[in-house]
Structures are given as C-alpha cells and as structure tokens.
N, C-alpha and C positions, 0 to 999 in steps of 0.2 A: 642496468635495470631496463627492461624493455618498455615500449611505450604502453602496452596494455596493464602495466603494474603501477602507473602513475594515476595519480587522483585528478580530477577536472581540473582542480586549481593548478596543478603542476603542468597538466597539458596546455592549459591557457598560458602560462608563463613561458613554456618552451616555444610556443609559437609566437609570442610577441617578442622574444629574444632571437628569432630566426633560427632557433635550433631543430626545429621540426615544422613541417607544413600540414595543414588540414588533411591533404591528400595522404601524407605517410601515417597520420594518425588513423584516419579511416581504413586504410589499408591493413594496418596492423590489427585493428579489431575486426575487421572482417576475416582476417586469417585465423585469427582466435576463434570466431564463430564457426567457420569450416571445421577447424580442428576439434574443436571441444563441445559444441552443441550436439552433434550425435550422441554424447554420452548424457547430456542433460535435458535435452528437449526444452530449452529455455524460451525459443523464438518459435513462432508459427509462420511468420514471413520476413525475409529479409532479401530486398532488391539492391543487388550489390551495385548495379549500373546506375541507379538513382542515388544511392549512396555516395558514390564516387563524383556524381554531378553535383551534389549539394557542396562537398568538400572542394571541388574545384571553383565553385562560385565564392566560397569563403576566401580562398587564396587569390582569386581575381581582385576580389573588394580589398583585401590588404594591400595587394601590390598596387592597386590604383590610389591608396592612402585614404581611402574613404573610412568614415567612423564604423567600427565594429562593436557588435553586441557582446554582452558580458559573458555569454557561452560560445564566443567564437572558436569554430573549429571542433567543438566538444561532441562526442557521439552520444546519444540519448536513446535508451530504449523506452518504448511506449506500450503500455498495456493494451491489448487487443479489444478494450472497452470503450477506448476513446477513438472518435471519429478522426480519420486522416484522408485529406482530399485525394480522390482518385487511386486510393489505395485500399484495399479490401479491410474490412472492420467485422470480424465475425463473431466477437464474445466468445471464441472457442466452442462455438455451436454448429450444430447442422441447420438449426432455423436460420442463421444469418451467413451460411457459408459463402454466399455469392454476393452479399452487400458491399456495395463500393460507394462510399459517401461523396457528395459533390461538395462539401466542405470540411473544414478542419475544426476541430474542438478548440474551445478558447485557449486551453494550456498549449495545445499544440502550435497555435497561432503566436503564441508568446515565445516559444522555443524557437520557431523560425525567425521571429522578429530579432532575436538576440543571437542569431546565427549560428544555433546549434545545429548539428547534423542528426536528422530522424535515422537511427540506425535499422530499426525494424520493429515488429508487433510481437509482443510476449505472450506467451501461454497463461492460461488462466482457469479457474474452474468456471464452468458454462455460465455465463451471464453473471460471473462474480459470485455465485453460490456455491461455497465450500470452503474448507480449511486446509486443503492438501494439495490442491491443482490435480487431484486425481480424476475430477468430475469433468476434465476437459473432453471434448468430443473427438479431439486430434489423439493425443497419448499425454500420459502423466508427465509432469516435469519432475527431475531428479535433483536430490540436495549434493551440492559440490562437496560437502563434506564427507559424505556417504552416498554413492548413488543409488544404495539399496533403500534409502529413507525419503521421506517427503520434503519439500523445502518449504511446507507451509502453504497457506493459501487466504484469499483466492488469487492474490497477486504473485503466486510462486514463481512464475516465468521472469519478472522483474527483479525479484530478490535473488535468484539463481544467477541470472546473467550478471548481476553487479559482484555477487561473491565468487563466481567462477571467472572473473576477468573478462568477460564477453563484452561488457560495456562500463565505463566509468560511473555512470548515473543511469537512473531509470526513473518512469513515472509508474505509479500504481494507484488504486483506489481501495478506500477503506470504508466498509459499512458497518463492520462490527468487530474489526482488527485486522482486516485484508491487507494493511502494510505493516503494521506493528509486529504482528504474530509471524509472518515469513521472514521479516528482517531479523528477528531474535533467533528463529531457527536456522538462518543462513549465516549469521554472525556479521551483518551489515548494520547501518544505522537506517531508520524508517520513520519517517513523521506525518501524522495525521493532523492537519490543521484543524482550526476551529471551523465549524460549520458556517460557510459564508464567506470565509477568507479566500477561497478559491474558486473560480467559476465553475459550475458543472455543465455549461453549454458545450454540447456535443459528446457529453457522457452518456452512454446507453445506460438508461436508469434500471436499477434493481430496487432500492427503497429511497426515495426521493428525499425524504426528511433525515436520512442518515448518512448517504453516501458523501464522500470528500476525496478529491484527488491530492496526492502528495508525491515526495520524492523519496527514493532509495538512493543511497550513496554509501562509500567506503568510510567515509568520516563525517564529523559534523559540519566541519567547513564546507564541504561539498554541498551537504543537505541544506545548509544556509543559502548558498549561491544560487541553487535551483529554485529554492522556495521564492527568493527575490524575483526571480524570473517569471514565475507563474501566478503570484498573488496579486491581488487588486480587483478593484470593482469591474463588473461586465453588465451593461445594461440588460444585455439578453439573457440574464438569469436573475429571476425576481427575487432569488434567496442570496444574490450576492451583495455583500455589505460594502459600503463606500468608504470604510475606514483608511486612512493612508497606510501604505506598507513601509515598515521601518526598513533601514538598510541593515539587514541581519548580519551581514559578514562584517561589518565595521566594529561593533562592540562584542564581537565573539569572545575575544581573548581576555575580557573584563570579567574577573569572578564577581559572583553576587554577593556582595558585603552583607553580613548579617543573615546569611541564608538560613531559612528554616524549612525543613523537610519534613513532611508528614508521612507517617509510616501507618498504614491502615491495619488494624488488628486482624480486619477479615480477609486480609490476603496471605496470611500466613498458617493457615489452619489445614483441614484435612483436604487431600488431594493433591498437595504440592509436593513434588518430587524433592527429595532429601537434597540431593547435589544442585538442584536450582535453587532451593531455599537458601542454601549455605553459600552459594556464589552471590545471590542477591544481599545476603546479610553482610558479606564481605565488602561489597560495593557501598553499602550504606556506612560501614566503618570506615571506608576510605574517605567518604565525604566528612564524617565527623573528624578525621585527622586533618582534613582540608580547611576546617574551621566553622562547618555548618553544624547546627543544632537540630537533633532528631526530636520530633514530637510526635507522639502517639495520637491518631486521630481514629474516628470511628466513621465507616460507611455503611451504616445498619441495613439499608435496603440493596446494599449490593448484591446479597443472596438471592433477590428476585430479578435482578437484571436480566439474566440469562434466559428466564421465563418470558419476561416482558420483550425483550428483543425478539424472540422465536414467535411473538404473536404480531407484532408491528412490522417487523421486516416481511415476513410472508404475505401480510394484508397488503403492504404497498406493492410488493412485487406482483401478487396476484392482479392488482390493478393496471401497473405497468405493462406486464406482459399480455395483457388481454388483446393488445392491438395486433399481435402475431398470430394471425388465423389463416393465412394462406390466400387470403383475398385482397387484404389491404396491403399487409407486411409480411416479408417472411417466406419460408419454405411452404410450397404447394404440394400436395400430395399427387401423384400420377393415377391413383385410383378414382375410377369414376363414382360418384356419389351425389346425394343432394346437398343442399347447403349445409345443413348442420353436419351431415357426414363429412363433408370436406373440411368444415371447421375442426371436427374432431380427429380425423385421420392426419391432416396437417400438423396440427399440435402434438400428436401421439408421435409422429415420425421425428418432428422437429426439436422436440425437447428431450432432454436425456432425463434419467431417473430421479436426480436430486433437484431438479427445476420443477419436474411434475409434482413431487412431493411438496415442496414448497409452495406451489399454486394451489394445491389441494387444501393445504392447511391454511393458507390466507383466505380463500374463497369461503371455507368453513366459519372463520372467525369472523367474518364480515356479514355472514348470512342472517337472515332474519330470524330472529330468536336467540341468536347467539352473540351478536355484536356487542350488546351492553355486557354480557357475560363475560367476553373475553376482551374483546378490543378495547372497549373503552376502559376497563380495569387496568389493561397493561399501559394505557396512557396515563392514568392516575400514578400508577408505579414509576412511570418515566419521570413525571414531575417530582416525585418524592426521591428518587436517584439525583436529579439536579439539585435538589435542596440539600442532600448530603454534603455534596461536592461544595456548594456555595459555603455551607458551614465550615468544612474542612480548610478552604481556602481563606477563611478569617482568622485562622490561627496558623497558617504556614504559606510558605511561597509557591512550593511544588509538592506534588503527592508522588511517592516512589514504591515501587514492589515489583514483583516478577511481571514478565509479559506473558509468559506461558506457564501452565503447570508443569510441563515436562519438556525435555528435549524432542528434538524430531524422532518420529517413530517410523516403523518401517512402512514402506508401501503395501497397500492392502490390509494392514494390521486393523485399521477400525473401519474399513469400506462397509462391512456388513453391520454396522453398529451406528446408526446415526445419532443417538444420543451422547454416545463416547465421543464421537468426532466433534459435535456441537459443544462439549466441554472444554475442546481447545481453545475456545474464545472467552472462558469464564472471566479472566481479567481484563479484556479489552472492550467489549460490548458496552459497558457502563458508560465509557466516554463517548460513544456515539449518540446513545440516548440523552446524555447531558450537553452534547453540542461543544464539547471542550477539546482542547488540543492535546496529543499524546506523542511522545516519542519513543523508541526503542533503540537502547545503545548496547554494544556487546560489553559483557561484564564477567565473563569467563568461559570454561568449557567442562564438560563432564570428564570423567575418567577414561572414557571412550572417543574423547576428542570431539564431541560435539557443541556446538556453540549455545551459550546461554544469554538472554537478554535482561537487560533492566529497564523497566518502563517508567518514564516520567510523564506527569500529568499535570496541567496547569489551568489557570482560569481562562475564560474566553479571550482570545486575541493576545496570549500571553507567549506566543511562538518565540519571539526574541529572548524572553526570561529562559524558557525551555532549552534552548539552544545553548545558551550562555552557561546554565547548568551541566548540561551534557558535555560541554566543551571542558568544564573544570574536571570533570571526572575522566574524559578522554585523555588530555593533558598530563594525568599522573599515571596512566596505565598504558599497557601495550596492546590489549586485546583486540582492538581495531585494526593493528597492522599485520595479524596473523592471516595467512592466506591457505586455503585448502590446495590439496597436492592433485588437482583433477588435470 
C-alpha cells in the first residue's frame, strides 16, 4: 500500500517507527497532486518548495530528539477561505485574487504548532457561497468518484482532495452544510463543530453567526485527531468558547452504552432519493443491531429552516462583503469613474454571479421597511429550530438522518436553477441555525457507484459523543475503506 493510501494516524505511526520520513510522505502526496489534480481541480495553490521545507523541518526536529506535535509530518490541505501567512488567500474569487495575508488563521497556527505540513489551498465556491464548487472563479472541482459530477460545496476542493488521495486530511468551513454535504457526496468523513468550539480568527467571513471550521478525513479516527488539534479557546475571537477540549481520540473506540438515536420523521419525506433513503435506513438498522434504540422525534420547524437560512446568511454576507469596494479592500477596477462608479464597477468585476445574488438578497432583507418582515422573522424561526433540537435531545443522544437528499449530480445540472441548488442543503442548514455539531459518515453507494452519507447531529459541544457514535457504525461496516479509481 502506497503512502497516499494511508490514514493520518497510520502516517504518524510509520514516521514514529522510522519506516517513513516526513519528506517521503510529502513527496508522495505532491506526486499524487501532480498526477491526479489536473483531473479534479481540488487545489488552487500548491507550493512544492515550501511543502518540502516544512517536511524537512519536521524531520530535523525528529532527528534532534525534540518534542513533536500530534500531527507531525501529516500533510493537511486547507480551504482557500482560511488565511495563510505570506501565501495567497483568494476565496476562489477575483475580488481577492492578489491578497496575501500577513498572518495565519488560528486553525492554521494550531496545525503548524502540531508540526503538520500545510500541503496547499483548496478550491471552493467563491466566498463559500454555493453547494457544488461550480461557483469558483478559477474552475469547478470534480468528484473523484465520477469527474462528470460535482463534489459538493462550498468546501468541495477539500473533500475531493481527501477522497481522491491527494491529502490524508483537510480543513473546510461549514455555514449551511459546506463540510457535511461534500463529505457525503465524496464518501469521506466531515465534521462541523459546535459554533464557538473552533476559532474563526483568520477565516474570511461569509455569515459570521453561522460559519465554523472543521475537518475532512477518510475515517472517524483522523477526524477526531484533527479536531483535537484545532479546537479550543482563542481570545482573538469573541465567539470562541472557553470550554476544555476533550481528548477525542482516547475514548473513540468505546461504544455509547444505552445509545438512543432520534430519527426525525421530517427527514424521510418528499424530495429524498429512494437509494439515499434506503442506505440511511440500512445504517439505522445496523445501529439497532449494535444495541441502539431508535426513537422517533419531530423537528416541526425544520420545514422553514432553509427559507430562514437564505435570509439570515445573505443578510450577514451583505454586511461582511461591504468592505470589498475597490478602495479599502479587494479588486479595483481599471476603468475611470467617480467614487460611486468605482465602487460599483469594482464590485461588479470582482464578485461572481452567485455572490452578487446573495448580496442583493441580503441588502433587500435588511432594507428599511423589509427588515421586520423578513430578517426579524427569520431570527424567530431560528430560535424555534433551536428549540426543536433541544426538545429532541431531551429524548435521545443523537439525531440521525440523510446528509443530502440525493447523491452527487452532474456538473451544470443545477447551475441555472438556484432554488434547486439551495435544496441540496435542506438537511444540513438547521444545524448551523441551531449552532449544534454535525457529522457525515459514509453509509453506502448508489447502484451507479456514488457515495451516500449518514448525518449525525448532537447537542452543543457533544463532538466526543458524535465521534464515538460514528465510530461504532464505522467499525461495523467497510464503506469508509472504499476508494475511487481516479
């Protein structure tokens, strides 16, 4: 088995045993990127010389007998919405195509402190706005299981990099499902932490009350390993919570005794593809075989979650992206114009169609005479959605259901139908509105060989429970071991 087929935990063990060096691991993944990424477009930037310098520094530290971090020598792909010091961070946009941050995002600092090797920046929907990674200003990313299909979004580049064997683990961000949805469509594990569990410092904001940073991995163990490294309080982020970070990997193999799994009746109705529904039901049956009790729960306001999300998120995006005006930040038009003309031309040239659409929606719902009718009402729905989950968790340990309503669709299939595209997130947005953690784990394949994901949701700061519950299922099945033939 080649180094690129190993998990992060296996790579760490190989290096600790002296059977591989960080340089050899880095070279193996760099070769994979050169060979496979032209087919996938998972990365927007890879600096091979810098990757080799990082790996050499880890090997030198090991040779000197110094203490090593928990991710020593592990290549990590980073979504292009996270700032990296002296390395371009573009959000896959024209607006920031030349932006070079003078600092690292908090999560990147944590990776470096744990001796990880930053492999490169991954492709995404522009400013994280999209569900297919077709909105990138560079080029669309392709699904490793079928390059004619989308990998999901907005963190599609990170998901495709892990699924395609270009990186053992990756970081993404999740505003309405942008980790869990591409994880499901690419057949990998993806975790959205509780809001406040991971610092947003250095994350280019889309919707500040919804965004969270989280890991992609091939299995639950690697997911837990990365979360351990990046979670924790950061005084630079006012929304960062000071709760202790559990040793997620320590108790991972312990089943959850007396496990009660809530199954929402609203997740299995109209719009759910039959093959996806069957795979999720089979996963629930496997949990029952493992001793779990299935409890029917109701999330009555989930039917309004998508509508509320597409008011709250664009409203916050409209505010966050107002700074990119060609004067203070971002792309500046070369056309001569007065102040207002420069603003409008710079923004028109710098933002793509989907970003412009969401800015206009957000500006409208915040405008005089409409704020109370739309934005304030959406915030009330948000509170009701949170109340639904609080009630559900009083009766069960986790809630389970499909991550996505369908498997991956073809490139361009929904490009001209924004509403159909938004429905890709119908099962994921509620967790962001409620601020709770969510995880997607592979649970099967369609007859045409496309991955299907099972979504697990837990109470706030119950990531340890989610990981243990996911590992119970993973240890009893082999879906996570299957690899695409890219």
